[in-house]
N, C-alpha and C positions, 0 to 999 in steps of 0.2 A: 610628755609621753610621746615616743616616736611611733608613728603609724606607717607600716609598710603596705602599700596598696597591692592588691593581687595582680599578678602578671596577666596580661591579655592571653586568651586561650591560644592564639597563634604562636606567641613567644614560648609558652610552656610546652607546646607540642614540639616546637623546633628543638628545645633543650632536651626533651625526652628522646627524640630521634637521634640527636648527637650522642647522647649517653649510650644508647643501644648500639650505635655504629662503633663507638670507641670500644665497647665490651666485645663486640663481634670481631673487631680487628685484633684485639689481644688474644682471643681464643684461636683465631686463624693463624696468628703468628706463632702461637705455641704449637699448634697442630703441624704447621709447615716446617717447624724446626725438627720434627721427628721424621726420619726417612721412611718412605713407603716400603714396607717389607717385601712386597712382590717385586717392586722396581729394583731393590737391592739384590734380591735373589736372581732375578732374570739378567742382571748385568754382570753376574759372576760366571766364571768357568767352574762348574761344580764337578768335583772329582771324587769318586768313591773307590776305595782300594781293595774291596773284597766282595765278590758275589759268586755264589756256587751254582749259578745258572747252567754252566756247561754240563753238569750231570743231567739236567733236563734235556739239553740239546742232544746229547748222545743217547741216553737211555729211553727217552720218551719221544724222540724226534720232534721236540718242541721248536716251533718257528717263532722267533722273537717278534715277528710282525703280527702274530695272533694274540688274542686275549690270554693273559697268563692265569686267569682265574684267581685262585688263592695265592698264586705266586707273586713275588715282589717286582719282577722286572719283565716288561715288554716295551715295545717301541712307543706305544701311546702313553704308558706310565712314565717312561723316560722323558717324553716331550712335556707332559704335564708338570713334572718335577724339575724341568730344566737341568737334567743330569747330562753333563757334557762329556764325561769320560768315565769308563768303568774298567777296573782291572778284574777280569774274569779269572776265577780260581781254577787252576789245573790241579785238582785234588785227587790223588790216587788212594783209594781205600786200601789199608794194609792187607786185606784179603787177597789182593792181586799179586801177592809175593811170587817172584819169578817173572812177572810181567809188568812191573812197575812202569818202566819206560814205554812199553807198548801201550798201556792204558793212557799214559800221559800224552802220547802222540795222537791217540784217537780223540782225546779231549781238545787238544790244540787244533786239530783239524775241524772239530765241531764249531769252534769259534770262527775260524776262517770261512766255514760254510755259510754262517749267518751273514758275514760281510759280503760274500759273493752273491747271496740271494737278494740282498737289498743295498746295492752300491749307491743308490740315491739317498740313503738315509744313514748308512753305517760306513765307516772307514777304519781300517786297521791303523794303529798308531804304534810307533816304536821309540819315540823320544818325547821330551818335554815340548820341543818345537812342533812336533807332529800334533800334539794335543791342541795347541793354540791354532795351528793351521786348519785342522779339521773343524774346530769350533767356528772359525771365521767362515767356513763353507756351510755353516748351519747344519752340520751332520754330527752324528754321535761317534765318538772315538772309542774303539774297542782295543783294550790292551790285555796282557796276560801275566799272571804271576803263579809260579808253582807253589803249592801248599804242601810242604813236607819234603825234606831233602832225600828221603828214601827213593824218590822218583829218579834220581841220577844213578842209582844202583852202584854207588861207591866208585864212580868213574868220572874224572874231570873232563874227559872227552865228551861224555854225554851232556855234562853241564854246558860246555861250549856250544854243542849242537842245539840245545834248548835256547840258548841266547840267539843263535843264528836264525832260529824259527820265530823269534820275536818275543820270547819270555823276558820280562824286564824286572822281575824280582823273584826271589825264592825264599820262602819261609824255611828256616834251617831244619825245623822238625814240625811234624803235626803232633797229635796227642800220643804218638808212639816214639819212644827212643829209637834212633837208628844206630848204625854201626859207628858213627862218628860224632854224635851230638845227643845230649840228654834232653828229654822233653818234660815239661811240667805235668803232662797227662798221666805219666806212670812213674814219676820220680820216687814215690813212696812204695812202689811195688817191688818187694825184695826178690821176686822171681825174675825180674828183668835185669840184664847186665847193663850197668851204667858206667860212665867214663869220667865222672867228676867234671862235667862240663863238656868242652870240646876236646877231641883227640888232636894229635898233630895233623892228621889228614883233614879234620874239621877246620883247623886254622888255615890249611892250604885252600880249602873250598872258599872260605871268606876272602882270602887274598886274591884268588882267581876271579871271584865275583867283582871285587874292586877293580881289577884290571880290565874286565870285560865291560864294566859299566852297568852291571846288574845290581839292583838295590838289594841289600842284605836285610831280610825281614826277621825280627826276633819275637814276633808273636808265637805263642805256643811253647817256647823253649823254657827249660828249667832255669832257675835264678843263676846258677853257676855258669850255665851256657851263655846267658846274657852278658855276664861280666867278662867272660873270656872273649866274647865277640867284640865288646867295647874296647878291650885291650888290644885286639888284633887288627881291627878294621882301620883302613886308611881313608875311609869316606864316611859320610853320614849314613846312619841306618834308619830303618823305619820299623814301626810296629803296625802292621797292616790292618789289624783288627783286635785291639786290646783296649781295656778301660783302666780305671784307677782302683787299686787294691785298698786304698785308705777308705774308700766308700763302700766297696763290695769285696769281701774277703775271698775272692776266687783266685786260685793259683795262676790262672790265665791272665789276670790283671797285673798291672805294674805298680810296684811300691813307689813311694815318694822319692826314695834314693835313686831308683831307676829313672824316674822322670827327670830328676836333676842331672843325671848322667846323660840323658838324651839331649838336654839343653846344651851341655858342654860339648857333646859330639856333633851338634848341629842337625840332629835328626828330627823326626816327627812321629807323634803317636796318633794313630787314626782310631777314633773311638768306635768300639763295637756296639751294635744296637741290641744284642741278645739280652733279654730281660734278666737272666741269671747272672750276668756280668754287671748289671746296672743297679740291681735292687737286692739288698741282703735278705729281705723276707722271701722274695721269690726264689733266691738261690737256696735257702734252707728248705723251702717247700719242695723244690725240684729234687734236692738231695734225698729228702725223706721218702719220696715215691720212686726213686731211681731203681731200687731192687725189683719192685713189681713191674715197673715199666720195661726194664731189660728182659724180664721173663716173658712179658707179653710180646715184645719185639722178636725174641727168639722163636716163640710159637708161631708168629705171623710169617717169619722167614721160612720155617720148616713147612708150614702149610703151603706156601707158594712153591717151594721146591717139590713137594709131592704132586702138585698140579702141573708142574713144568719140569719134569725130570731131565737132568742133563744140561739145563740152561742156567746162565748166570742170573742171580737175583738182582733185579734192577733197583736203582737208588730209591725210587718212590715207595717201595714196600716199607722200608724202615722210616722214611720221611713221613708217610701218612700216619703211621702208628705214633711217632714222636709228636706229631701235631695234635693228635687226639689226646694224648696224656698231658701235653703242655697246656691245652685249653682247660684243663681242670684247675689251673692256678690263675687267679686274677692277674692281669697284666699291670705292671706299674705305670704311673702316669708319665707323660712326656718329660715332665720335670726331672725325672731320674736321669734321662739321657743328657739333658742340659746341665745338670749338676756335675756330671763327669767331664764334660767339655770345659765347664767353668773351673773345676778343680785342677785339671791338667794345665789350663791356661794360667792359673795362679802359681802353680808350682814350677812348671817348665817354661812358661812364658807363652804369650799369644802366638809367637812364631813357630810353635812346636806342637800344634794340635790340629787334627783334621777329622775326616769322616771315613770309617771303615766298617760299613754297615753289617756285613755278613748276610746280606740279602740272599734269599733262597737257600740258606744253609742253617737256619735256626728254627725250622719247622713253624714259621709264623709267629714265633714268640718274641716280638718286638714291643716297645712301649705302646700304650694306648694312643691311638691317633696316627701312628706310623704303620700303615698297612701295606705300603708299597713305595716305590721310588716317587710316585706322584705326590707323596706327602712331605718331601724334603723341604718345601718352602716353609713348613711349620717350624722347622729348626731355625731358619733365618729369623722368623718373626719372634720366636722365643728369645733368641740371643739379643735382638734389638731391644726387646722389653727389659732385658737385664742391664741394659746400658752400654752394650758393645756398639762401637761405631760401624758404619758401613765398611770402612777399610778393614777393620778387624774381622768382621764377619766374612769378607771376601777371602781373607787369609785362611780361615777355618774351612770354608767351602772348597778350597782347592789351591789357593795361592801358596800355602806352605808346602804342599806336596810338589808343586811345580818347582819351587826353589830347591828342594832336596834332590829331586830328579836331576835338575841341571847341575847341582853340586857333585852328584855321583858321576855324571857324564864328564864333568871337568876333571875330577880326580882320575878317572880312567884314562883320559887323554894324557895327563901328566905321567901316569904310571907306564903308559906305552910310549912315552917320549914323543907324542904327537902322531905316532903311526896309527892308522885306522884299524879297527878289528873287522875282518872280512865277514860280511853278513849279507845274504841275499835281500833280506827285508830292508836293511839300511841302504844298500846300493840302489834298490828299486826306488825308494823314496827320494834319494838324492838325484837320480838321473831322470826321474819323471818329467820335471820341467824342461830339461834339455831336449828330451824326446819330443815333447810337445812343440818346442820351438823349431826343431828340425822338421817336424811334420808340417807346421805352418809355413816354413820357408819353402818346402817342396811344393806346396799348393800354389804359392805365389809364382814359382817358376813355370 
């Protein structure tokens, strides 16, 4: 019988320590193989393509450097969420009929005013390269997109002027059908005159946007308008704030066939954060209470008008009422938002999905945990948890939008045969370095 003598205590202790060290090394190796979510997020240029904050700038005299309160965007929230660039929505409510362009100009001015007040923290941007340049300066890039083609008042000249003022995308319709494009918002309303998609003038608008280098946005449009746009455009298009209809059956969302077409077109779908576009149960609950909510909103507007005769009803009157009613419905989990990003990435491809929050435009009704721009890092963490790589996450956070923006700019140069489109904003950006060099040279002399 073989007898194994017990190991000396010192030898046993050494073996135990070695085993613990080996186990710790394995755990550390596994942990280090997973990228740090905050590091990944902070190393990205995060771009969001839709925020309705200009309504607050104009109607409430809101200063973006102050605390937004229940609002989604202010400079501290932007910093905390590493939001690098925002396309501020120039949305003209249809009640401004006869003054669409006038209201749009006031909203555009409100964005410039924010940049003028805080030049050390905000810079206007007019191109993909501008976004990168401003980010390198550790400042926030402010861009603009018109939400609703009615703002151009059926005039190509006005469209060009909006481009010259710095507008870099236009949503062909809002929830209202205009004179040249059908909207998903009223497509089933028989009292509205529809066009079976785009009219001939509507196609001219798309072609002129291509020539200018203004991104064509198909969020809000009716299905037939989408397909007419895809047929007409000579450049990639964007959906600035839309989600997947296969997951949530909202007309504002995109079908899988549309997602496949976006891939073929080279465009990008920027996922909307509105709960009714992300969660079917929430959508149904919101629809069920919409009649009572609309009646309550009408009463609130009328009450405000009685107290302020002759004055225009500010945006926040309806916004506050909508927030109150929206809070009656439980918010869906963050998972709902990630599901839509994931679905679009699977159907259209990882190169064709991004973020289009609709911040400050959905009455606070975003998924649980997404309370402002400060919470954007949670999206990065959730995507990494699902197995997306840091490179793929960077595409979703902003890389895909930058690519499309550049592709649209390239298409415009080709359509113009290399000739630049005259624009004060573009000329200012292009000549600023030269002016700086001239000034520096003058000092040396």
